[in-house]
SELUM-58317 format. One record per residue (C-alpha): residue in three letters; y, z, x. Coordinates in steps of 0.02 Angstrom, whole numbers, plus 32768, in hexadecimal, padded with zeros to 4 digits. Layout:
<sites>
ALAYZX;...
</sites>
This chain:
<sites>
SERD9E6ECAB3EFE;LEUDA02EC5F3E50;ILEDA8BECDE3E31;LEUDAE1ECAD3ED4;LEUDAD5EBF73EA3;LEUDB23EC1B3DF9;ILEDBADEC813E49;GLYDBCFEBF33EC4;LEUDBD5EB703E3A;GLYDC45EBDE3DD0;THRDCBCEBFA3E61;TYRDCC1EB3F3E86;TYRDCE6EB1B3DCF;ILEDD77EB953DBA;TRPDDC5EB903E68;PRODE75EB483E51;GLUDEA1EAAB3EB1;ASNDF53EA823E7C;GLNDFA6EA243F0A;LEUE04AE9DC3ECB;ASNE0AAEA7A3EA2;GLYE161EA663ED0;ILEE153E9A83EE1;ASPE1BAE9423E67;LYSE18CE8913E99;VALE10AE82E3EF8;ASPE125E77E3F38;LYSE076E73B3F5C;LEUDFBFE7553F34;VALDF2FE7203FA4;VALDE78E71F3F6E;TYRDDEAE71A3FEC;LYSDD52E6EA3F85;LYSDCCEE70C400A;ASNDD13E7BC4025;HISDD31E7DD3F6B;LEUDDE2E8123F94;LEUDE8BE7F63F43;GLUDF20E81F3FB3;VALDFCEE8413F70;LEUE05EE8143FE3;ASNE117E83D3FE9;LYSE180E7E94070;ASNE0E0E7A840C4;LYSE09BE85940D5;VALDFFBE88F407C;ILEE02CE922400E;ALADF8BE9323FAA;SERDEDCE8EB3FA2;TYRDE5EE8EF3F16;SERDDA2E8D53F10;ILEDD7FE84E3E91;SERDCF2E7FF3E30;LEUDCE7E7423E27;SERDC7CE6BA3DD9;LYSDBCAE6E43DAC;ASNDBA2E6303DE0;GLYDBC2E6513E98;LEUDC4DE6373F17;ASPDC51E5793F1B;LYSDCF6E5223EFB;LYSDD1EE4F63E47;HISDD0DE43A3E27;LYSDD2BE42C3D6C;CYSDD51E48F3CD1;GLYDCB8E4E63C8D;ASPDC58E4F33D32;GLYDC73E5B03D31;LEUDCB3E5B33DE5;THRDD52E5FD3E2E;PRODDCDE57A3E6F;GLUDE17E5743F1D;GLYDEC6E53D3F4C;ASNDF7BE56A3F2E;PHEDFBCE58C3E7F;ARGE046E5E83E22;VALE01EE6753DA9;GLNE058E6903CF7;LYSE046E7333C97;ARGDFE4E7253BF5;THRE024E7833B5E;HISDF7DE7763B04;SERDECFE77C3B4D;ASPDE1CE7A73B20;PHEDE24E8203BB3;HISDE8FE8BB3BCC;LYSDF18E8523C1F;ALADF19E7AA3C74;ILEDF7BE73F3CED;ASPDF5BE6833CEB;ILEDF4AE6423D9D;GLYDF91E5973D70;TYRDEF4E5313D8F;GLYDED4E5073CDA;CYSDE29E51D3C89;ASNDE58E5CF3C55;VALDE3DE6183D04;LEUDE89E6C63D08;ILEDE9FE7653D68;HISDE6DE7E13CE4;GLYDE33E8903CB9;GLNDD9BE8BB3C53;LYSDD6DE8B03B9C;TYRDD0FE9543BAD;GLYDD7FE9C33C16;TRPDCFFEA4F3C23;ILEDC9FE9E43CA2;GLYDD2EEA023D1D;LYSDD0BE9E83DD5;PHEDC52E9CA3DB7;HISDC7DE9173D86;ARGDC96E8F53E41;TRPDBDCE9063E63;ILEDBB4E8593E1D;ASPDC10E7B53E04;TRPDC19E79C3D48;THRDCABE72C3D17;GLNDCAFE6773CDD;GLYDD18E6483D76;CYSDDA1E6CA3D65;ILEDDD9E7563DD9;ALADDB4E8013D8E;LEUDE05E8AA3DAE;THRDDF5E9533D5A;ASNDE6CE9703CC8;SERDED7E9E93D2D;GLUDEE3E96A3DBA;ILEDF1AE8DC3D48;ASPDF99E9533CF8;GLUDFDEE9793DA4;LEUDFE6E8C23DD8;TYRE02DE8873D31;LYSE0C5E8F83D46;VALE0F9E8B03DEF;ILEE0C9E7F93DE1;SERE146E7753DA9;ASNE11FE6D13D56;GLYE11BE6493DDA;CYSE0DDE6BD3E64;PROE070E6593EDE;ILEDFB7E67D3EEE;SERDF46E6373F75;ILEDE8BE63A3F55;LYSDE22E6233FF2;PRODD66E60E400A;
</sites>
């Protein structure tokens, strides 16, 4: 039974999930905090969706910088050229709120099991790589409860 569990966890960890192959541009992102979901849209059609981790302080709406919560509303993204994480996209809220990968990439998809950020939206490193290639500065993002 332990061996089956380890095989299952290993399969989960290594199973590829690339979704944006063949796509060269996206025109909107939508985050559903309650569902821990980031949708990627092109021409108003969902072309990919990612499971995300959010604020370790809960799902309440951000009220001020430093409260450790994820904001809600409509913003415009900006790619970051430097980040403490693997890659990062600023959501345009201010307060250093990002869509980002992980500092420790070996954690991979297991990061989804808990909310751990300071108010950011976290993906795996391969997911942020995929998104970073097709997102343009100024792309709209809508973050919903």
